[in-house]
Backbone bond lengths (Angstrom), bond angles and torsions (degrees), N, CA, C in turn:
res aa  C-N    CA-C-N  psi(-1)  N-CA   C-N-CA  omega(-1)  CA-C   N-CA-C  phi
1 M - - - 1.420 - - 1.544 104.83 -
2 R 1.343 117.57 129.81 1.357 121.92 -179.30 1.515 111.31 -107.66
3 V 1.309 115.39 130.48 1.484 120.12 -179.64 1.439 108.64 -112.03
4 S 1.377 115.88 138.77 1.503 116.32 -174.49 1.485 110.04 -81.34
5 L 1.366 113.52 157.40 1.466 120.77 -179.86 1.510 110.95 -58.18
6 A 1.358 121.38 -35.56 1.429 120.30 177.57 1.537 115.78 -61.30
7 V 1.254 111.14 -40.63 1.529 120.19 -179.56 1.602 109.80 -64.76
8 L 1.410 112.24 -43.57 1.465 115.24 -179.87 1.482 110.58 -67.02
9 A 1.394 120.80 -43.28 1.407 126.13 177.91 1.523 111.74 -58.95
10 G 1.314 113.55 -45.84 1.564 119.11 178.86 1.440 113.62 -63.93
11 A 1.410 117.31 -40.73 1.469 117.07 176.74 1.455 113.59 -69.30
12 A 1.323 118.80 -34.46 1.507 122.82 176.87 1.573 108.57 -66.27
13 A 1.281 116.62 -42.28 1.520 118.39 179.88 1.517 108.03 -66.87
14 L 1.321 122.39 -45.83 1.392 124.31 178.78 1.487 114.58 -62.20
15 A 1.329 114.58 -39.74 1.485 118.29 179.11 1.530 111.58 -70.37
16 G 1.317 112.58 -35.86 1.572 115.75 178.13 1.523 110.31 -67.22
17 A 1.304 117.65 -39.71 1.498 120.44 -177.94 1.499 106.46 -72.37
18 L 1.254 122.60 -42.16 1.518 125.16 173.97 1.529 111.73 -57.00
19 S 1.442 114.85 -47.69 1.381 118.16 178.17 1.569 112.12 -57.85
20 F 1.305 115.61 -46.05 1.465 121.78 179.07 1.532 112.04 -56.84
21 V 1.341 118.23 -51.44 1.440 122.18 -179.78 1.447 110.68 -65.20
22 L 1.301 123.92 -36.40 1.447 122.53 176.25 1.549 111.70 -69.62
23 L 1.279 120.24 -40.05 1.419 124.49 173.56 1.499 113.90 -61.25
24 A 1.327 115.82 -47.82 1.490 120.87 175.66 1.605 112.65 -57.42
25 A 1.368 116.21 -43.34 1.389 119.13 173.04 1.442 116.21 -62.39
26 A 1.346 117.35 -41.00 1.488 122.86 -179.75 1.543 108.02 -64.12
27 I 1.317 113.90 -46.83 1.512 114.37 -171.41 1.648 108.46 -72.14
28 G 1.267 116.60 -29.98 1.471 121.54 -175.92 1.543 113.16 -83.38
29 T 1.288 119.67 -6.07 1.462 118.38 -178.65 1.537 111.66 -114.52
30 D 1.326 117.58 166.45 1.480 129.04 -165.75 1.452 111.90 -112.81
31 F 1.287 117.62 34.64 1.510 115.27 178.91 1.502 112.33 -131.02
32 W 1.371 112.14 49.94 1.503 119.63 171.94 1.514 111.40 -78.31
33 Y 1.314 116.56 -37.66 1.522 119.82 -177.40 1.458 107.57 -137.39
34 I 1.317 118.50 128.86 1.460 120.76 -174.12 1.520 106.77 -124.71
35 I 1.297 117.18 141.30 1.434 124.76 176.83 1.470 108.91 -129.25
36 D 1.354 119.85 112.41 1.454 124.77 -175.96 1.492 108.96 -113.93
37 T 1.383 114.02 114.57 1.573 118.23 179.56 1.351 109.92 -112.44
38 Q 1.369 124.93 25.09 1.389 126.66 -178.46 1.616 111.91 -60.91
39 R 1.348 115.91 -43.88 1.387 118.46 -179.77 1.558 113.83 -66.57
40 L 1.333 116.48 -33.29 1.449 123.88 171.51 1.504 114.39 -61.75
41 E 1.379 114.15 -46.35 1.497 122.66 -177.30 1.527 107.50 -68.93
42 L 1.328 120.94 -36.77 1.435 124.68 -177.18 1.544 113.98 -78.93
43 G 1.358 114.57 -38.29 1.429 115.31 -170.15 1.576 114.67 -120.34
44 G 1.325 115.34 -6.56 1.443 122.14 -170.31 1.563 112.22 -80.46
45 P 1.300 117.71 -177.58 1.476 119.34 178.24 1.589 111.33 -61.59
46 G 1.319 114.35 136.84 1.399 120.11 178.94 1.555 112.54 88.29
47 A 1.361 116.77 -1.33 1.337 124.76 -174.40 1.622 108.48 -77.28
48 Q 1.346 113.00 -22.64 1.456 115.53 -179.43 1.507 110.47 -129.78
49 D 1.275 118.36 147.49 1.431 123.76 -179.72 1.500 109.49 -82.04
50 G 1.367 115.50 -174.84 1.489 122.29 -177.25 1.505 110.60 -66.82
51 A 1.313 119.65 -27.64 1.494 122.92 -174.46 1.570 106.39 -89.07
52 G 1.346 118.59 3.79 1.463 117.29 178.81 1.555 116.90 89.08
53 G 1.393 112.90 -4.10 1.420 118.63 178.30 1.511 110.25 -88.21
54 A 1.363 114.40 171.28 1.444 120.90 -176.78 1.554 111.37 -71.41
55 N 1.237 122.61 130.85 1.366 128.41 177.00 1.544 109.33 -87.13
56 R 1.317 115.48 107.79 1.399 121.67 -175.43 1.558 112.20 -96.36
57 S 1.321 117.67 7.82 1.533 121.73 -178.70 1.535 109.69 -97.53
58 Q 1.362 116.60 20.01 1.444 124.35 175.94 1.535 111.08 -62.32
59 L 1.286 116.33 164.44 1.416 119.15 167.26 1.479 112.51 -66.51
60 E 1.302 118.77 170.77 1.454 118.48 174.87 1.478 115.24 -61.33
61 P 1.445 118.18 156.59 1.386 117.89 -174.86 1.600 108.77 -63.34
62 L 1.417 110.41 149.15 1.454 115.45 178.34 1.478 115.51 -96.70
63 S 1.299 118.15 1.19 1.495 121.04 176.26 1.475 111.33 -60.96
64 S 1.342 117.06 140.79 1.461 126.83 177.03 1.548 115.42 -149.99
65 H 1.339 111.22 167.62 1.538 113.95 171.79 1.526 102.89 -141.92
66 S 1.315 117.29 141.01 1.450 121.34 -179.06 1.522 111.44 -126.16
67 G 1.395 108.38 146.55 1.378 117.17 172.64 1.508 114.31 -116.19
68 L 1.255 122.26 -155.57 1.436 122.07 -173.71 1.592 106.70 -89.32
69 W 1.276 116.25 -24.09 1.467 122.98 -179.94 1.448 118.77 -104.24
70 R 1.318 119.05 -25.83 1.488 120.50 -177.80 1.537 109.12 -154.43
71 T 1.419 113.26 165.23 1.419 121.13 173.04 1.533 110.40 -117.59
72 C 1.293 120.61 137.30 1.429 122.72 -179.61 1.472 111.86 -121.69
73 R 1.366 114.81 126.78 1.496 120.40 174.36 1.508 108.89 -98.19
74 V 1.360 116.47 166.01 1.364 124.17 -169.02 1.515 109.14 -62.64
75 Q 1.328 120.86 -53.92 1.439 122.01 -173.02 1.479 113.89 -108.77
76 S 1.317 116.38 15.03 1.535 124.84 179.10 1.430 111.20 -119.24
77 P 1.365 117.53 155.52 1.484 117.77 172.79 1.469 111.22 -68.47
78 C 1.293 116.77 157.43 1.464 121.21 177.14 1.562 109.09 -62.10
79 A 1.311 115.04 141.46 1.560 119.63 177.83 1.559 104.50 -112.09
80 P 1.337 115.67 126.00 1.399 121.30 -178.70 1.594 108.03 -69.02
81 L 1.317 115.44 144.56 1.549 119.82 173.27 1.527 106.54 -85.58
82 M 1.244 117.43 150.32 1.501 122.80 179.83 1.553 111.12 -66.73
83 N 1.313 114.76 130.33 1.412 119.74 173.44 1.524 107.16 -125.74
84 P 1.352 116.47 114.40 1.395 121.39 -173.90 1.545 115.38 -70.08
85 F 1.269 116.00 -10.28 1.512 118.81 -176.98 1.542 109.42 -96.88
86 W 1.295 120.90 -0.55 1.468 124.28 174.50 1.539 114.26 -83.66
87 Q 1.289 117.15 -5.85 1.471 116.77 178.95 1.507 111.84 -64.20
88 E 1.354 115.11 131.24 1.473 116.73 179.72 1.506 108.51 -87.07
89 N 1.327 116.40 154.64 1.490 126.01 179.66 1.586 113.71 57.58
90 V 1.326 115.12 31.19 1.435 122.91 173.41 1.486 110.26 -116.94
91 T 1.247 114.34 127.13 1.475 118.04 175.36 1.405 108.53 -103.80
92 V 1.311 119.14 126.96 1.435 127.26 -178.80 1.459 109.20 -124.77
93 S 1.370 115.44 123.15 1.416 121.02 -177.95 1.507 112.72 -69.59
94 D 1.329 120.84 159.38 1.499 121.16 -178.16 1.496 112.35 -62.96
95 S 1.363 117.32 -36.12 1.491 119.34 177.67 1.501 110.30 -69.00
96 S 1.303 117.25 -39.52 1.554 121.34 174.49 1.432 109.45 -61.76
97 R 1.251 120.91 -40.53 1.460 127.34 -174.08 1.568 102.87 -68.13
98 Q 1.319 120.57 -45.25 1.475 123.47 -174.89 1.553 107.53 -65.35
99 L 1.394 113.42 -42.31 1.482 117.35 -179.41 1.485 110.15 -64.75
100 L 1.354 115.62 -38.36 1.441 118.63 175.84 1.539 113.83 -62.48
101 A 1.286 116.15 -42.95 1.477 117.35 172.66 1.398 115.18 -60.96
102 L 1.315 116.99 -42.08 1.511 118.20 176.88 1.498 114.25 -60.12
103 V 1.393 114.70 -42.06 1.525 119.82 177.28 1.515 109.82 -67.22
104 T 1.386 118.31 -35.79 1.420 118.93 177.84 1.509 112.82 -66.60
105 L 1.297 116.94 -36.98 1.498 118.52 177.33 1.558 112.20 -69.38
106 A 1.320 116.29 -33.86 1.384 122.08 178.97 1.543 107.90 -70.74
107 G 1.321 115.30 -40.01 1.558 119.07 176.41 1.498 109.64 -61.90
108 I 1.333 121.02 -46.95 1.374 125.04 175.02 1.442 117.79 -53.30
109 S 1.407 114.31 -48.05 1.543 120.79 172.30 1.516 109.09 -54.95
110 I 1.275 119.10 -52.94 1.440 124.54 -177.96 1.560 109.45 -54.32
111 Y 1.302 115.18 -51.61 1.438 122.69 177.04 1.478 115.35 -54.61
112 I 1.308 115.60 -41.50 1.518 119.12 176.25 1.421 111.34 -64.09
113 A 1.328 119.10 -45.38 1.453 124.96 -179.21 1.540 109.14 -64.98
114 Y 1.346 117.60 -41.59 1.428 120.18 178.01 1.539 109.78 -64.21
115 S 1.309 118.55 -41.93 1.483 118.87 -175.97 1.488 113.07 -65.72
116 A 1.419 111.92 -35.36 1.556 113.77 176.56 1.512 109.51 -68.14
117 A 1.311 114.71 -40.12 1.514 114.33 178.27 1.453 112.90 -64.80
118 A 1.325 119.36 -42.30 1.496 124.78 178.66 1.538 110.17 -61.64
119 F 1.323 118.22 -39.75 1.447 121.51 179.91 1.525 108.37 -68.70
120 R 1.274 123.60 -40.14 1.456 126.60 175.93 1.567 108.04 -63.93
121 E 1.278 120.13 -44.89 1.433 120.24 176.10 1.510 112.59 -62.29
122 A 1.311 118.40 -35.79 1.472 123.62 178.30 1.552 109.34 -62.01
123 L 1.273 110.21 -44.92 1.590 118.46 179.05 1.582 107.14 -60.92
124 C 1.278 119.17 -41.86 1.484 117.57 179.18 1.481 113.81 -73.53
125 L 1.324 120.85 -32.56 1.442 121.87 176.86 1.407 112.22 -76.14
126 L 1.325 121.51 -32.98 1.514 120.53 176.94 1.472 108.53 -80.00
127 G 1.188 121.22 -26.77 1.490 121.53 -176.21 1.511 112.00 72.67
128 E 1.294 116.28 18.10 1.440 123.31 -177.85 1.544 111.02 -97.60
129 K 1.236 120.45 113.48 1.436 122.38 174.99 1.515 108.53 -87.48
130 D 1.197 120.88 -15.27 1.500 126.59 178.51 1.531 113.49 -87.17
131 L 1.412 116.10 3.45 1.431 116.49 -170.65 1.473 108.89 -67.91
132 L 1.405 114.51 -35.37 1.558 118.92 179.33 1.524 107.98 -67.14
133 D 1.209 123.22 -24.52 1.390 123.60 179.61 1.597 111.86 -80.72
134 Q 1.373 113.61 -23.44 1.408 116.96 -176.61 1.552 111.52 -98.77
135 V 1.248 120.93 -13.78 1.479 127.74 174.94 1.506 110.59 -107.82
136 D 1.220 117.44 117.61 1.481 122.63 -179.67 1.494 112.65 -100.50
137 I 1.338 118.80 103.92 1.446 123.10 -176.16 1.565 106.26 -108.66
138 R 1.289 123.89 122.09 1.401 123.97 178.56 1.489 112.71 -157.02
139 F 1.297 116.84 163.93 1.423 125.95 178.05 1.534 109.38 -78.00
140 G 1.258 116.91 146.84 1.529 120.92 -171.69 1.522 109.90 -103.58
141 W 1.289 113.39 -176.85 1.547 124.05 -175.40 1.439 106.61 -67.92
142 S 1.326 125.47 -28.37 1.453 124.56 176.53 1.436 115.77 -56.92
143 L 1.328 112.63 -43.46 1.444 121.01 179.52 1.600 109.99 -69.01
144 A 1.342 115.74 -38.01 1.411 116.09 171.67 1.480 115.74 -59.25
145 L 1.448 119.02 -42.86 1.414 125.01 175.88 1.476 108.74 -55.42
146 G 1.347 119.18 -46.31 1.463 121.16 179.96 1.500 113.58 -58.79
147 W 1.384 115.84 -44.49 1.489 116.34 -179.26 1.567 108.33 -72.28
148 I 1.267 120.37 -35.21 1.447 116.95 174.61 1.574 114.40 -63.14
149 S 1.378 110.70 -32.73 1.501 113.68 175.91 1.477 111.18 -69.38
150 F 1.289 113.69 -35.91 1.518 119.25 -178.69 1.647 107.18 -65.52
151 V 1.263 121.64 -49.34 1.373 128.53 177.76 1.517 111.39 -56.48
152 T 1.384 115.78 -47.19 1.482 120.80 175.33 1.562 114.17 -65.81
153 E 1.295 114.71 -29.63 1.488 117.86 173.50 1.594 112.14 -67.77
154 L 1.347 114.63 -38.27 1.422 120.66 175.03 1.578 110.53 -64.38
155 F 1.321 117.12 -42.60 1.484 121.67 173.35 1.608 111.17 -56.14
156 T 1.321 111.65 -44.44 1.480 117.00 -177.69 1.517 108.17 -62.64
157 G 1.355 117.24 -49.41 1.454 116.92 178.23 1.553 112.74 -60.25
158 A 1.262 122.22 -40.05 1.424 124.68 173.17 1.502 114.93 -58.22
159 A 1.386 112.58 -43.62 1.430 118.17 177.54 1.520 115.44 -62.59
160 F 1.424 112.48 -37.51 1.467 117.22 174.65 1.424 113.60 -68.53
161 L 1.344 120.94 -39.81 1.459 125.56 173.30 1.477 111.15 -57.81
162 A 1.230 116.80 -45.62 1.511 122.06 -178.29 1.570 110.75 -65.98
163 A 1.339 114.93 -38.35 1.432 122.44 176.80 1.518 108.88 -63.56
164 A 1.295 116.85 -47.19 1.465 121.86 179.93 1.509 114.05 -61.32
165 R 1.338 113.26 -38.12 1.517 121.76 179.73 1.634 107.29 -71.19
166 A 1.242 117.83 -42.78 1.458 122.13 172.10 1.478 112.58 -56.18
167 L 1.319 119.19 -47.26 1.473 124.34 -177.00 1.535 109.30 -68.37
168 S 1.326 117.21 -37.12 1.422 124.21 174.31 1.486 111.04 -60.65
169 L 1.267 115.83 -49.22 1.504 122.29 -178.67 1.584 112.66 -63.77
170 S 1.328 113.93 -38.40 1.410 122.69 -177.67 1.590 107.42 -69.96
171 R 1.314 115.33 -39.20 1.477 116.56 178.55 1.519 113.86 -68.25
172 R 1.331 114.67 -36.89 1.424 122.35 175.85 1.528 114.35 -61.44
173 Q 1.350 112.26 -40.17 1.501 120.43 178.98 1.604 105.28 -70.39
174 D 1.300 119.15 -37.49 1.512 119.00 178.46 1.497 111.50 -70.03
175 Q 1.300 120.76 -31.97 1.453 121.72 -177.55 1.553 109.47 -79.88
176 A 1.388 113.60 -25.00 1.461 114.58 175.12 1.480 116.49 -72.33
177 I 1.329 113.08 -20.99 1.480 117.79 -179.48 1.410 111.84 -79.64
């Protein structure tokens, strides 16, 4: 099956634009990581008072959703995450910026390991094996948009490579004539 150069170029342009829109939507939204504690708050320890009724004197809900730039809790305003590059009147060299990015990645890795260890310790302290059933931790639709954007970008690259190959073959045929 032979595909024309115009079709390949159009598909590449369309896929590239779609990839950009999806990535912009993913970066701009706050649903990369979601923690839902509604079942824990409704049915967990402290959810009922001595008379069997619901205890409404609990702390605020712990459910939240996070993006790349801020974390939002259910009944609190969103809190921005620290971005070291937003400082005004600060000049940072490229090498310092790369070192800062490396340190940031190392810090995120340590934080993830610490969070997993802290969660295991909380399970031991609470003695609740059902805690994992009551707390729903999942990745959100923003992350899915990011992955779809990545796959679309791969398709864009493949379409551009195919268009370049088709153009090369057509030039070879023209030179042979």
